[in-house]
DRENDO-1510 file (C-alpha; in Angstrom, 1 decimal, always signed):
<recs>
REC; n; res; u; v; w
REC; 1; MET; +8.2; -15.1; -42.6 .
REC; 2; SER; +6.9; -13.6; -39.3 .
REC; 3; ILE; +3.9; -11.4; -39.2 .
REC; 4; VAL; +5.1; -7.9; -38.3 .
REC; 5; LEU; +2.9; -6.1; -35.7 .
REC; 6; ASP; +3.2; -2.3; -36.1 .
REC; 7; GLY; -0.1; -1.1; -34.8 .
REC; 8; SER; -1.8; -0.4; -38.1 .
REC; 9; ASN; -1.8; -3.5; -40.4 .
REC; 10; LEU; -3.4; -6.3; -38.5 .
REC; 11; THR; -6.1; -7.9; -40.6 .
REC; 12; ILE; -8.6; -10.6; -39.6 .
REC; 13; GLU; -6.6; -13.1; -41.8 .
REC; 14; LYS; -3.4; -12.2; -40.1 .
REC; 15; LEU; -5.0; -12.6; -36.7 .
REC; 16; VAL; -6.3; -16.0; -37.7 .
REC; 17; ALA; -2.8; -17.0; -38.9 .
REC; 18; ILE; -1.3; -16.1; -35.6 .
REC; 19; ALA; -4.1; -17.4; -33.4 .
REC; 20; ARG; -5.1; -20.6; -35.2 .
REC; 21; TYR; -2.1; -21.5; -37.3 .
REC; 22; LYS; +0.6; -20.3; -34.9 .
REC; 23; GLU; +2.5; -18.0; -37.3 .
REC; 24; LYS; +5.5; -16.3; -35.7 .
REC; 25; VAL; +5.2; -12.6; -34.9 .
REC; 26; GLU; +7.6; -9.8; -34.4 .
REC; 27; ILE; +7.2; -6.2; -33.4 .
REC; 28; SER; +8.5; -3.5; -35.8 .
REC; 29; SER; +11.6; -1.6; -34.8 .
REC; 30; GLU; +9.6; +1.7; -35.2 .
REC; 31; ALA; +6.9; +0.4; -32.9 .
REC; 32; LEU; +9.5; -0.6; -30.3 .
REC; 33; GLU; +11.0; +2.8; -30.4 .
REC; 34; ARG; +7.5; +4.4; -29.9 .
REC; 35; ILE; +7.0; +2.2; -26.8 .
REC; 36; LYS; +10.4; +3.3; -25.4 .
REC; 37; VAL; +9.6; +7.0; -26.0 .
REC; 38; CYS; +6.2; +6.7; -24.3 .
REC; 39; ARG; +7.7; +4.9; -21.3 .
REC; 40; ALA; +10.3; +7.6; -20.9 .
REC; 41; MET; +7.6; +10.3; -20.8 .
REC; 42; LEU; +5.6; +8.3; -18.3 .
REC; 43; GLU; +8.6; +7.9; -16.0 .
REC; 44; GLU; +9.2; +11.7; -16.1 .
REC; 45; LYS; +5.6; +12.2; -15.1 .
REC; 46; ILE; +5.9; +9.7; -12.2 .
REC; 47; GLN; +9.0; +11.5; -11.0 .
REC; 48; ALA; +7.1; +14.8; -11.1 .
REC; 49; ARG; +4.3; +13.2; -9.1 .
REC; 50; GLU; +1.7; +14.0; -11.7 .
REC; 51; ILE; -1.6; +12.3; -10.8 .
REC; 52; MET; -2.4; +9.6; -13.4 .
REC; 53; TYR; -5.3; +7.1; -13.3 .
REC; 54; GLY; -4.2; +3.6; -12.7 .
REC; 55; VAL; -0.5; +4.6; -12.3 .
REC; 56; ASN; -0.6; +6.4; -9.0 .
REC; 57; THR; -4.3; +6.2; -8.2 .
REC; 58; GLY; -6.6; +3.3; -7.5 .
REC; 59; ILE; -9.0; +2.2; -10.2 .
REC; 60; GLY; -12.8; +2.2; -10.7 .
REC; 61; GLU; -14.5; +3.7; -7.7 .
REC; 62; PHE; -11.1; +4.1; -6.1 .
REC; 63; SER; -9.8; +6.4; -8.9 .
REC; 64; GLU; -9.8; +9.4; -6.5 .
REC; 65; VAL; -7.5; +7.5; -4.1 .
REC; 66; VAL; -3.9; +8.8; -4.6 .
REC; 67; LEU; -1.2; +6.2; -3.9 .
REC; 68; THR; +2.0; +6.7; -2.0 .
REC; 69; ASP; +5.4; +6.1; -3.8 .
REC; 70; GLU; +5.7; +2.8; -1.8 .
REC; 71; GLN; +2.1; +1.8; -2.8 .
REC; 72; VAL; +2.8; +2.5; -6.5 .
REC; 73; LYS; +5.5; -0.3; -6.5 .
REC; 74; ASP; +3.0; -3.0; -5.3 .
REC; 75; PHE; -0.2; -1.6; -6.9 .
REC; 76; GLN; +0.2; -3.4; -10.3 .
REC; 77; ARG; +0.7; -6.8; -8.7 .
REC; 78; TYR; -2.5; -6.4; -6.6 .
REC; 79; LEU; -4.3; -5.0; -9.6 .
REC; 80; ILE; -3.7; -8.2; -11.5 .
REC; 81; TYR; -4.5; -10.3; -8.4 .
REC; 82; ASN; -7.9; -8.7; -7.8 .
REC; 83; HIS; -8.8; -8.7; -11.5 .
REC; 84; SER; -8.0; -12.4; -12.0 .
REC; 85; ALA; -11.6; -13.1; -11.0 .
REC; 86; GLY; -13.0; -15.1; -13.9 .
REC; 87; ILE; -14.8; -18.4; -13.7 .
REC; 88; GLY; -15.3; -21.5; -15.9 .
REC; 89; GLU; -13.4; -23.7; -18.2 .
REC; 90; PRO; -10.2; -22.5; -20.1 .
REC; 91; MET; -10.9; -20.6; -23.3 .
REC; 92; PRO; -9.7; -22.2; -26.5 .
REC; 93; ILE; -6.0; -21.6; -27.1 .
REC; 94; GLU; -6.7; -19.8; -30.3 .
REC; 95; TYR; -8.8; -17.2; -28.5 .
REC; 96; VAL; -6.0; -16.5; -26.0 .
REC; 97; ARG; -3.3; -16.3; -28.8 .
REC; 98; GLY; -5.5; -13.9; -30.7 .
REC; 99; ALA; -6.0; -11.7; -27.6 .
REC; 100; ILE; -2.2; -11.6; -27.0 .
REC; 101; ALA; -1.6; -10.6; -30.6 .
REC; 102; GLY; -4.2; -7.9; -30.4 .
REC; 103; ARG; -2.6; -6.5; -27.2 .
REC; 104; ILE; +0.9; -6.4; -28.8 .
REC; 105; ASN; -0.6; -4.4; -31.7 .
REC; 106; VAL; -2.1; -1.9; -29.2 .
REC; 107; HIS; +1.2; -1.5; -27.5 .
REC; 108; ALA; +2.9; -0.9; -30.9 .
REC; 109; HIS; +1.2; +2.5; -31.2 .
REC; 110; GLY; +3.4; +3.7; -28.3 .
REC; 111; ASN; +0.5; +5.2; -26.3 .
REC; 112; SER; +0.1; +2.5; -23.6 .
REC; 113; GLY; +3.0; +3.5; -21.3 .
REC; 114; CYS; +4.3; +0.0; -20.5 .
REC; 115; ARG; +7.9; -1.0; -20.5 .
REC; 116; PRO; +9.1; -2.5; -23.8 .
REC; 117; GLU; +10.0; -5.7; -21.8 .
REC; 118; ILE; +6.3; -6.3; -21.3 .
REC; 119; THR; +5.5; -6.2; -25.0 .
REC; 120; LEU; +8.5; -8.3; -25.9 .
REC; 121; THR; +7.5; -10.9; -23.4 .
REC; 122; LEU; +4.1; -11.2; -25.0 .
REC; 123; VAL; +5.8; -11.7; -28.4 .
REC; 124; GLU; +7.9; -14.5; -26.8 .
REC; 125; MET; +4.9; -16.1; -25.4 .
REC; 126; LEU; +3.3; -16.4; -28.8 .
REC; 127; ASN; +6.4; -17.5; -30.6 .
REC; 128; LYS; +7.3; -20.1; -27.9 .
REC; 129; ASP; +3.6; -21.1; -27.6 .
REC; 130; VAL; +3.3; -20.5; -23.9 .
REC; 131; ILE; -0.4; -19.8; -23.7 .
REC; 132; PRO; -2.0; -18.7; -20.4 .
REC; 133; VAL; -4.9; -20.6; -18.9 .
REC; 134; VAL; -7.8; -18.1; -19.1 .
REC; 135; CYS; -11.3; -18.7; -17.7 .
REC; 136; GLU; -14.0; -18.3; -20.3 .
REC; 137; LYS; -16.3; -16.1; -18.2 .
REC; 138; GLY; -15.8; -12.9; -16.2 .
REC; 139; SER; -15.5; -10.0; -18.6 .
REC; 140; VAL; -18.2; -7.4; -18.9 .
REC; 141; GLY; -16.5; -5.9; -21.9 .
REC; 142; ALA; -15.7; -2.4; -20.5 .
REC; 143; CYS; -12.5; -1.2; -18.9 .
REC; 144; GLY; -11.4; -3.9; -21.3 .
REC; 145; ASP; -11.6; -7.7; -20.8 .
REC; 146; LEU; -10.1; -7.3; -17.4 .
REC; 147; ALA; -10.6; -10.7; -15.9 .
REC; 148; PRO; -9.3; -12.8; -18.8 .
REC; 149; MET; -6.5; -10.4; -19.6 .
REC; 150; SER; -5.4; -10.5; -16.0 .
REC; 151; GLN; -4.8; -14.2; -16.3 .
REC; 152; ILE; -2.3; -13.4; -19.1 .
REC; 153; ALA; -0.6; -10.8; -16.9 .
REC; 154; LEU; -0.2; -13.2; -14.0 .
REC; 155; LEU; +2.5; -14.9; -16.0 .
REC; 156; MET; +4.6; -11.7; -15.9 .
REC; 157; LEU; +4.7; -12.2; -12.2 .
REC; 158; GLY; +5.7; -15.9; -12.5 .
REC; 159; GLU; +2.2; -16.9; -11.4 .
REC; 160; GLY; -1.0; -18.2; -13.0 .
REC; 161; GLU; -1.0; -21.2; -15.3 .
REC; 162; ALA; -0.1; -21.9; -18.9 .
REC; 163; PHE; -0.4; -24.6; -21.6 .
REC; 164; TYR; +3.1; -25.5; -23.0 .
REC; 165; LYS; +3.8; -28.5; -25.2 .
REC; 166; GLY; +0.5; -30.1; -24.4 .
REC; 167; GLU; +0.9; -29.7; -20.6 .
REC; 168; ARG; -1.0; -27.5; -18.2 .
REC; 169; LEU; +1.7; -26.1; -16.0 .
REC; 170; PRO; +2.2; -23.4; -13.3 .
REC; 171; GLY; +3.1; -20.2; -15.1 .
REC; 172; LYS; +6.6; -20.0; -13.6 .
REC; 173; VAL; +7.4; -23.5; -14.7 .
REC; 174; ALA; +6.1; -22.9; -18.2 .
REC; 175; PHE; +8.3; -19.8; -18.6 .
REC; 176; GLU; +11.3; -21.6; -17.3 .
REC; 177; LYS; +10.8; -24.5; -19.7 .
REC; 178; ALA; +10.4; -22.1; -22.6 .
REC; 179; GLY; +13.3; -19.9; -21.6 .
REC; 180; ILE; +11.2; -16.8; -21.0 .
REC; 181; GLU; +12.4; -14.3; -18.4 .
REC; 182; ILE; +9.9; -13.2; -15.7 .
REC; 183; THR; +9.8; -9.5; -16.1 .
REC; 184; GLY; +7.6; -8.5; -13.1 .
REC; 185; LEU; +5.3; -5.5; -13.2 .
REC; 186; LYS; +6.2; -1.9; -12.5 .
REC; 187; ALA; +4.1; +1.2; -12.6 .
REC; 188; ARG; +1.5; +1.1; -15.3 .
REC; 189; ASP; +2.6; -2.3; -16.7 .
REC; 190; GLY; -0.3; -4.4; -15.4 .
REC; 191; LEU; -3.0; -2.0; -16.5 .
REC; 192; ALA; -1.3; -1.7; -19.9 .
REC; 193; ILE; -1.7; -5.5; -20.4 .
REC; 194; ILE; -5.4; -5.8; -19.3 .
REC; 195; ASN; -7.0; -2.5; -20.3 .
REC; 196; GLY; -8.6; -3.2; -23.7 .
REC; 197; SER; -11.3; -5.3; -25.3 .
REC; 198; ASN; -8.8; -7.7; -26.9 .
REC; 199; PHE; -10.5; -11.0; -26.2 .
REC; 200; ILE; -13.9; -9.8; -27.5 .
REC; 201; THR; -12.1; -8.5; -30.7 .
REC; 202; ALA; -9.9; -11.6; -31.2 .
REC; 203; ILE; -12.8; -14.0; -30.8 .
REC; 204; SER; -15.0; -11.9; -33.1 .
REC; 205; ALA; -12.2; -11.9; -35.7 .
REC; 206; LEU; -12.0; -15.6; -35.6 .
REC; 207; HIS; -15.8; -15.9; -35.8 .
REC; 208; LEU; -16.1; -13.5; -38.8 .
REC; 209; TYR; -13.4; -15.5; -40.7 .
REC; 210; ASP; -15.4; -18.8; -40.1 .
REC; 211; ILE; -18.8; -17.2; -40.7 .
REC; 212; ASN; -17.7; -15.9; -44.2 .
REC; 213; ARG; -16.7; -19.5; -45.1 .
REC; 214; TRP; -20.0; -20.9; -43.6 .
REC; 215; LEU; -22.1; -18.4; -45.7 .
REC; 216; LYS; -20.3; -19.6; -48.8 .
REC; 217; GLN; -21.3; -23.1; -47.9 .
REC; 218; ALA; -24.9; -22.0; -47.3 .
REC; 219; GLU; -24.9; -20.9; -51.0 .
REC; 220; ILE; -23.6; -24.3; -52.1 .
REC; 221; ALA; -26.3; -26.0; -50.0 .
REC; 222; ALA; -28.9; -23.7; -51.5 .
REC; 223; ALA; -27.7; -24.5; -55.0 .
REC; 224; MET; -28.1; -28.2; -54.3 .
REC; 225; THR; -31.6; -27.8; -52.9 .
REC; 226; LEU; -32.6; -25.5; -55.8 .
REC; 227; GLU; -31.5; -28.3; -58.2 .
REC; 228; ALA; -33.4; -30.9; -56.3 .
REC; 229; LEU; -36.6; -28.7; -56.3 .
REC; 230; HIS; -36.4; -27.8; -60.0 .
REC; 231; ALA; -36.2; -24.1; -59.1 .
REC; 232; ASN; -36.9; -21.3; -61.5 .
REC; 233; MET; -33.4; -19.7; -61.9 .
REC; 234; LYS; -34.6; -16.2; -62.9 .
REC; 235; PRO; -34.3; -14.9; -59.3 .
REC; 236; TYR; -30.5; -15.6; -59.4 .
REC; 237; ASP; -29.9; -13.4; -62.5 .
REC; 238; VAL; -27.3; -10.9; -61.3 .
REC; 239; ARG; -29.0; -8.1; -63.3 .
REC; 240; LEU; -31.9; -8.3; -60.9 .
REC; 241; HIS; -29.7; -7.7; -57.9 .
REC; 242; LYS; -27.6; -5.0; -59.5 .
REC; 243; LEU; -30.8; -3.0; -60.1 .
REC; 244; ARG; -31.5; -3.0; -56.3 .
REC; 245; GLY; -27.8; -2.4; -55.4 .
REC; 246; PHE; -27.0; -4.4; -52.4 .
REC; 247; SER; -23.5; -5.8; -52.8 .
REC; 248; GLY; -24.1; -8.9; -50.6 .
REC; 249; ALA; -27.1; -10.0; -52.7 .
REC; 250; ILE; -25.1; -9.5; -55.9 .
REC; 251; ARG; -22.3; -11.6; -54.5 .
REC; 252; SER; -24.7; -14.3; -53.3 .
REC; 253; ALA; -26.6; -14.6; -56.6 .
REC; 254; GLN; -23.3; -14.9; -58.5 .
REC; 255; ALA; -22.1; -17.6; -56.1 .
REC; 256; ILE; -25.2; -19.7; -56.5 .
REC; 257; LYS; -25.2; -19.4; -60.2 .
REC; 258; LYS; -21.5; -20.5; -60.3 .
REC; 259; CYS; -22.5; -23.7; -58.5 .
REC; 260; ILE; -25.4; -24.4; -61.0 .
REC; 261; GLU; -23.4; -23.7; -64.2 .
REC; 262; GLY; -23.9; -26.6; -66.5 .
REC; 263; SER; -27.2; -27.7; -65.1 .
REC; 264; ASP; -30.4; -28.6; -67.0 .
REC; 265; LEU; -32.1; -26.0; -64.8 .
REC; 266; LEU; -30.5; -23.3; -67.0 .
REC; 267; THR; -31.4; -24.9; -70.4 .
REC; 268; GLY; -35.2; -25.0; -70.2 .
REC; 269; LYS; -35.3; -28.8; -70.3 .
REC; 270; LEU; -37.1; -29.0; -66.9 .
REC; 271; LYS; -40.5; -27.8; -66.1 .
REC; 272; GLN; -40.4; -24.9; -63.6 .
REC; 273; LYS; -42.9; -22.8; -61.7 .
REC; 274; VAL; -43.4; -19.2; -62.6 .
REC; 275; GLN; -42.5; -18.3; -59.1 .
REC; 276; ASP; -41.0; -20.4; -56.3 .
REC; 277; ALA; -41.6; -19.9; -52.5 .
REC; 278; TYR; -39.7; -17.2; -50.7 .
REC; 279; SER; -37.3; -19.6; -49.0 .
REC; 280; MET; -36.0; -20.4; -52.5 .
REC; 281; ARG; -36.2; -17.2; -54.5 .
REC; 282; SER; -35.2; -14.9; -51.6 .
REC; 283; THR; -32.0; -16.8; -50.9 .
REC; 284; PRO; -29.6; -14.2; -52.5 .
REC; 285; GLN; -31.3; -11.3; -50.7 .
REC; 286; VAL; -31.2; -13.1; -47.3 .
REC; 287; ILE; -27.7; -14.6; -47.5 .
REC; 288; GLY; -26.6; -11.3; -49.1 .
REC; 289; ALA; -27.9; -9.3; -46.1 .
REC; 290; ALA; -25.7; -11.5; -43.9 .
REC; 291; HIS; -22.7; -10.8; -46.2 .
REC; 292; ASP; -23.3; -7.1; -45.8 .
REC; 293; ALA; -23.6; -7.5; -42.0 .
REC; 294; VAL; -20.3; -9.4; -42.0 .
REC; 295; ALA; -18.6; -6.6; -44.1 .
REC; 296; PHE; -19.7; -4.0; -41.6 .
REC; 297; ALA; -18.6; -6.1; -38.6 .
REC; 298; ARG; -15.3; -6.8; -40.2 .
REC; 299; GLU; -14.6; -3.1; -40.7 .
REC; 300; GLN; -15.4; -2.5; -37.0 .
REC; 301; VAL; -13.3; -5.4; -35.8 .
REC; 302; GLU; -10.3; -4.4; -37.9 .
REC; 303; ILE; -10.5; -0.8; -36.7 .
REC; 304; GLU; -10.4; -2.1; -33.1 .
REC; 305; LEU; -7.5; -4.5; -33.9 .
REC; 306; ASN; -5.5; -1.5; -35.0 .
REC; 307; GLY; -6.7; +1.0; -32.5 .
REC; 308; VAL; -5.5; +2.2; -29.0 .
REC; 309; GLY; -7.9; +0.7; -26.4 .
REC; 310; ASP; -6.2; +2.0; -23.2 .
REC; 311; ASN; -7.1; +4.2; -20.3 .
REC; 312; PRO; -5.4; +6.4; -19.7 .
REC; 313; ILE; -3.7; +7.1; -23.1 .
REC; 314; PHE; -0.3; +8.7; -23.2 .
REC; 315; ILE; +0.6; +11.1; -26.1 .
REC; 316; PRO; +4.4; +11.6; -25.9 .
REC; 317; GLU; +4.6; +14.3; -28.7 .
REC; 318; ASP; +2.2; +16.5; -26.6 .
REC; 319; LYS; +3.5; +15.3; -23.2 .
REC; 320; VAL; -0.2; +14.7; -22.4 .
REC; 321; THR; -2.1; +12.0; -20.5 .
REC; 322; LEU; -5.7; +11.6; -21.5 .
REC; 323; THR; -8.3; +9.7; -19.5 .
REC; 324; GLY; -11.3; +8.3; -21.5 .
REC; 325; ALA; -13.1; +5.1; -22.3 .
REC; 326; ASN; -11.4; +3.6; -25.4 .
REC; 327; PHE; -11.6; +0.2; -23.6 .
REC; 328; GLN; -15.4; +0.2; -24.2 .
REC; 329; GLY; -16.4; -2.9; -26.1 .
REC; 330; THR; -19.7; -1.6; -27.6 .
REC; 331; PRO; -18.2; -0.8; -31.1 .
REC; 332; VAL; -17.5; -4.5; -31.4 .
REC; 333; SER; -20.3; -6.1; -29.4 .
REC; 334; LEU; -23.1; -4.2; -31.2 .
REC; 335; PRO; -22.2; -5.3; -34.8 .
REC; 336; MET; -21.3; -8.8; -33.5 .
REC; 337; ASP; -24.8; -9.1; -31.9 .
REC; 338; MET; -26.1; -8.4; -35.4 .
REC; 339; ILE; -23.8; -11.2; -36.8 .
REC; 340; GLY; -25.3; -13.7; -34.4 .
REC; 341; ALA; -28.8; -12.8; -35.6 .
REC; 342; ALA; -27.6; -13.0; -39.2 .
REC; 343; VAL; -26.3; -16.5; -38.8 .
REC; 344; THR; -29.5; -17.5; -37.2 .
REC; 345; MET; -31.5; -16.0; -40.0 .
REC; 346; VAL; -29.6; -17.9; -42.7 .
REC; 347; SER; -30.0; -21.1; -40.6 .
REC; 348; VAL; -33.7; -20.6; -40.6 .
REC; 349; LEU; -33.7; -20.2; -44.3 .
REC; 350; SER; -31.7; -23.4; -44.6 .
REC; 351; GLU; -34.2; -25.3; -42.5 .
REC; 352; ARG; -37.1; -23.9; -44.6 .
REC; 353; ARG; -35.5; -25.2; -47.8 .
REC; 354; MET; -34.9; -28.6; -46.1 .
REC; 355; ASN; -38.6; -28.7; -45.2 .
REC; 356; ARG; -39.5; -28.3; -48.9 .
REC; 357; LEU; -37.3; -31.3; -49.7 .
REC; 358; ASN; -39.1; -33.4; -47.0 .
REC; 359; ASN; -42.7; -32.4; -47.5 .
REC; 360; PRO; -44.3; -34.3; -50.4 .
REC; 361; ALA; -46.8; -31.4; -51.0 .
REC; 362; LEU; -43.9; -29.0; -51.7 .
REC; 363; SER; -41.1; -31.2; -53.2 .
REC; 364; VAL; -42.1; -31.4; -56.9 .
REC; 365; GLY; -42.4; -35.2; -57.0 .
REC; 366; LEU; -39.8; -36.3; -54.5 .
REC; 367; PRO; -40.8; -39.1; -52.2 .
REC; 368; ALA; -42.2; -38.1; -48.7 .
REC; 369; PHE; -39.3; -37.5; -46.3 .
REC; 370; LEU; -36.9; -38.6; -49.0 .
REC; 371; THR; -37.4; -42.3; -48.5 .
REC; 372; LYS; -38.6; -45.0; -50.9 .
REC; 373; GLY; -40.4; -46.8; -48.1 .
REC; 374; ALA; -42.7; -44.1; -46.6 .
REC; 375; GLY; -44.7; -45.6; -43.8 .
REC; 376; MET; -42.3; -48.4; -42.9 .
REC; 377; PHE; -39.5; -45.9; -43.0 .
REC; 378; SER; -39.5; -42.3; -41.9 .
REC; 379; GLY; -36.4; -41.2; -44.0 .
REC; 380; LEU; -35.2; -37.7; -42.9 .
REC; 381; MET; -38.3; -36.8; -40.9 .
REC; 382; LEU; -36.4; -36.7; -37.7 .
REC; 383; SER; -33.5; -34.8; -39.2 .
REC; 384; GLN; -35.8; -31.8; -39.4 .
REC; 385; TYR; -36.7; -32.1; -35.7 .
REC; 386; THR; -33.0; -31.8; -34.9 .
REC; 387; ALA; -32.5; -28.8; -37.1 .
REC; 388; ASP; -35.6; -27.2; -35.5 .
REC; 389; MET; -34.3; -27.7; -32.0 .
REC; 390; MET; -31.0; -26.1; -32.9 .
REC; 391; ILE; -32.7; -23.1; -34.5 .
REC; 392; VAL; -34.8; -22.4; -31.4 .
REC; 393; GLU; -31.6; -22.4; -29.4 .
REC; 394; GLN; -30.1; -20.0; -31.9 .
REC; 395; ARG; -33.1; -17.7; -31.6 .
REC; 396; ILE; -32.8; -17.6; -27.9 .
REC; 397; LEU; -29.1; -16.8; -28.2 .
REC; 398; SER; -29.8; -14.0; -30.7 .
REC; 399; MET; -31.1; -11.6; -28.1 .
REC; 400; PRO; -28.5; -8.8; -28.1 .
REC; 401; ALA; -26.0; -8.8; -25.3 .
REC; 402; SER; -25.0; -5.3; -26.0 .
REC; 403; ILE; -28.2; -3.9; -24.4 .
REC; 404; GLN; -27.8; -6.0; -21.2 .
REC; 405; SER; -25.6; -3.7; -19.2 .
REC; 406; ILE; -25.5; -4.2; -15.4 .
REC; 407; PRO; -23.8; -1.4; -13.4 .
REC; 408; ALA; -20.7; -2.4; -11.4 .
REC; 409; ALA; -18.0; -0.8; -9.2 .
REC; 410; ALA; -20.4; +1.2; -7.1 .
REC; 411; ASP; -21.9; +2.7; -10.3 .
REC; 412; GLN; -18.5; +4.2; -11.5 .
REC; 413; GLU; -18.7; +1.6; -14.2 .
REC; 414; ASP; -22.4; +2.0; -14.8 .
REC; 415; PHE; -22.6; +1.1; -18.5 .
REC; 416; VAL; -20.7; -1.9; -19.9 .
REC; 417; SER; -20.8; -3.7; -23.3 .
REC; 418; MET; -21.3; -7.3; -22.2 .
REC; 419; GLY; -19.3; -8.1; -25.4 .
REC; 420; MET; -17.9; -11.3; -23.9 .
REC; 421; ASN; -21.5; -12.6; -23.7 .
REC; 422; THR; -21.9; -11.7; -27.4 .
REC; 423; ALA; -18.7; -13.7; -28.2 .
REC; 424; ILE; -19.7; -16.7; -26.2 .
REC; 425; LYS; -23.2; -16.9; -27.6 .
REC; 426; ASN; -22.0; -16.4; -31.2 .
REC; 427; ALA; -19.7; -19.4; -30.8 .
REC; 428; GLN; -22.8; -21.4; -29.8 .
REC; 429; ILE; -24.9; -20.0; -32.6 .
REC; 430; LEU; -22.2; -20.9; -35.1 .
REC; 431; ASP; -21.7; -24.4; -33.7 .
REC; 432; ASN; -25.4; -25.0; -34.3 .
REC; 433; ALA; -25.2; -23.5; -37.7 .
REC; 434; TYR; -22.7; -26.1; -38.8 .
REC; 435; GLY; -25.2; -28.8; -37.8 .
REC; 436; ILE; -28.2; -27.2; -39.4 .
REC; 437; LEU; -26.4; -26.6; -42.7 .
REC; 438; GLY; -25.0; -30.2; -42.6 .
REC; 439; ILE; -28.6; -31.5; -42.4 .
REC; 440; GLU; -29.6; -29.5; -45.5 .
REC; 441; PHE; -26.6; -30.8; -47.3 .
REC; 442; MET; -27.5; -34.3; -46.4 .
REC; 443; ALA; -31.1; -33.9; -47.4 .
REC; 444; ALA; -30.2; -32.2; -50.7 .
REC; 445; ALA; -27.8; -35.0; -51.6 .
REC; 446; GLN; -30.5; -37.6; -50.8 .
REC; 447; ALA; -33.0; -35.7; -52.9 .
REC; 448; LEU; -30.6; -35.4; -55.9 .
REC; 449; ASP; -30.2; -39.2; -55.8 .
REC; 450; PHE; -33.9; -39.4; -56.8 .
REC; 451; ARG; -33.4; -37.0; -59.7 .
REC; 452; ASN; -31.9; -37.9; -63.1 .
REC; 453; HIS; -31.2; -34.5; -64.7 .
REC; 454; GLN; -27.8; -33.0; -65.3 .
REC; 455; THR; -26.8; -30.9; -62.3 .
REC; 456; GLY; -24.3; -28.0; -62.1 .
REC; 457; LYS; -20.6; -28.7; -61.8 .
REC; 458; GLY; -20.4; -27.2; -58.3 .
REC; 459; VAL; -23.4; -29.1; -57.2 .
REC; 460; ASP; -21.9; -32.3; -58.6 .
REC; 461; LYS; -18.7; -31.8; -56.7 .
REC; 462; ALA; -20.5; -31.0; -53.4 .
REC; 463; LYS; -22.6; -34.1; -53.6 .
REC; 464; GLU; -19.5; -36.2; -54.4 .
REC; 465; VAL; -17.8; -34.9; -51.2 .
REC; 466; ILE; -20.9; -35.5; -49.1 .
REC; 467; ARG; -21.1; -39.1; -50.3 .
REC; 468; LYS; -17.5; -39.7; -49.0 .
REC; 469; TYR; -18.9; -39.3; -45.5 .
REC; 470; VAL; -22.7; -40.2; -45.6 .
REC; 471; ASP; -24.3; -42.9; -47.7 .
REC; 472; PHE; -27.6; -42.7; -49.4 .
REC; 473; LEU; -30.4; -43.5; -46.9 .
REC; 474; ASP; -31.9; -46.6; -48.6 .
REC; 475; VAL; -33.5; -48.0; -45.4 .
REC; 476; ASP; -33.8; -46.3; -42.0 .
REC; 477; ARG; -30.7; -46.3; -39.8 .
REC; 478; PRO; -29.6; -44.3; -36.7 .
REC; 479; LEU; -29.0; -40.8; -38.1 .
REC; 480; TYR; -27.0; -39.2; -35.3 .
REC; 481; PRO; -23.6; -40.5; -36.7 .
REC; 482; ASP; -24.6; -39.0; -40.1 .
REC; 483; HIS; -25.6; -35.7; -38.5 .
REC; 484; ASN; -22.3; -35.4; -36.6 .
REC; 485; ARG; -20.2; -36.3; -39.6 .
REC; 486; MET; -22.0; -33.7; -41.7 .
REC; 487; LYS; -21.6; -31.1; -39.0 .
REC; 488; GLU; -17.8; -31.8; -38.9 .
REC; 489; LEU; -17.7; -31.8; -42.7 .
REC; 490; VAL; -19.2; -28.3; -42.9 .
REC; 491; LYS; -16.9; -27.1; -40.1 .
REC; 492; SER; -13.9; -28.4; -42.0 .
REC; 493; CYS; -14.9; -26.5; -45.2 .
REC; 494; GLU; -13.9; -29.5; -47.4 .
REC; 495; ILE; -17.1; -29.0; -49.4 .
REC; 496; LEU; -16.2; -25.4; -50.0 .
REC; 497; GLU; -12.6; -26.0; -50.9 .
REC; 498; GLU; -13.5; -28.7; -53.4 .
REC; 499; VAL; -16.3; -26.8; -55.0 .
REC; 500; GLU; -14.1; -23.7; -55.4 .
REC; 501; LYS; -11.5; -25.8; -57.2 .
REC; 502; VAL; -14.1; -26.5; -59.8 .
REC; 503; VAL; -16.1; -23.3; -60.1 .
REC; 504; GLY; -13.6; -20.7; -58.8 .
REC; 505; SER; -13.9; -18.4; -55.7 .
REC; 506; LEU; -17.4; -17.8; -54.4 .
REC; 507; GLU; -16.5; -14.4; -53.1 .
</recs>
């Protein structure tokens, strides 16, 4: 079954299905009719020579320049040419697919003014997997993601480049091979493709999906470390968190307890401290705060996925053209800056727990650095160095991009969201987070091999999965292959999927 885009029902999960798993899409018949009605109104206004931004005027600082009828015909082509000004390596294909899906959903409202052929061509591009080559950098996240979106629009002119069946081809050749007609661009068409924060939003949607799954794995890793450190489990009693009231903390405490069900930690067989360190007993509150941040960011991103992010906006029922700034990326970049900080925060917590496993003064009887041959061997001492390096990089990247505006276009565009910077740095933060959590998983599995108590069913399963990829560290060996395998294991979510089969959903 295709995913139907109608302007109002695009969720993060649907976006991921389209962008990552290449689900087919279609536009609803009602949405297509709305697009046609809006286009008819726009053409009436063009015939009446009504002045409309970006249709028969220049853009940015040139918005006061009125174009002649002859200039209107060529303006959209030059608009796309001059905005195709990005730089850098091609974005991942899933980012581009996500942005195209988001743009189709904007058009589905019937307020963008483009010809229906434009929207239908975007649908064909997704379904036939003709994906434009789009430079990673260039968008300032206001007036939309103009530079990257313009590289999508180039294909409508039979120009640019695209990936098709594993090849990087000229856009015209890719369209020909896929059997897609080159529509060209008429009045308004070009701006209707590029004038929204669709890349920022699509990338953020993909990140939020992955971060939710990463946070659940952070809870599994925490459960393993708590087992290894003989933690006092009272701080994970859900009644404690319900009294405070934060939903994220309630969720996190329940998830950790699910992983530890069946453990001797819950029976009183093991001696426990009256109170453990903050990095242990604060885990539900800290991961819970990240869950709450993700919930807010998700709400913002899904509003944007289903909103109209154009300028101008055409309202056919009122015969009105409204100029504004619905392209402004700040409603997405601000919460997503918080998300980057949240992932960094949870990574710091992971490293602090790993430190307690390594440090013989804190590890409740575990051997120093989790090795039987301390002195001759260094065990996991250097694994902590690697985690620390990645955390410092995360901290540097956690500076908000949304406050970094630099004016452009002769100060006509004097406040921009810098949301693409947010998206790019969040990808780096998340990439490091996979590695940091992988190191905690590896250390926790190593520590549990020195213990002999009954561990929880979820913890048992997580350790079993880890041991498929990384052996017990009996004598020192190069650790970088283990680190990289663990990073990929966390990224794959195999630990999460196997644990949830045993204990149920951790959400």
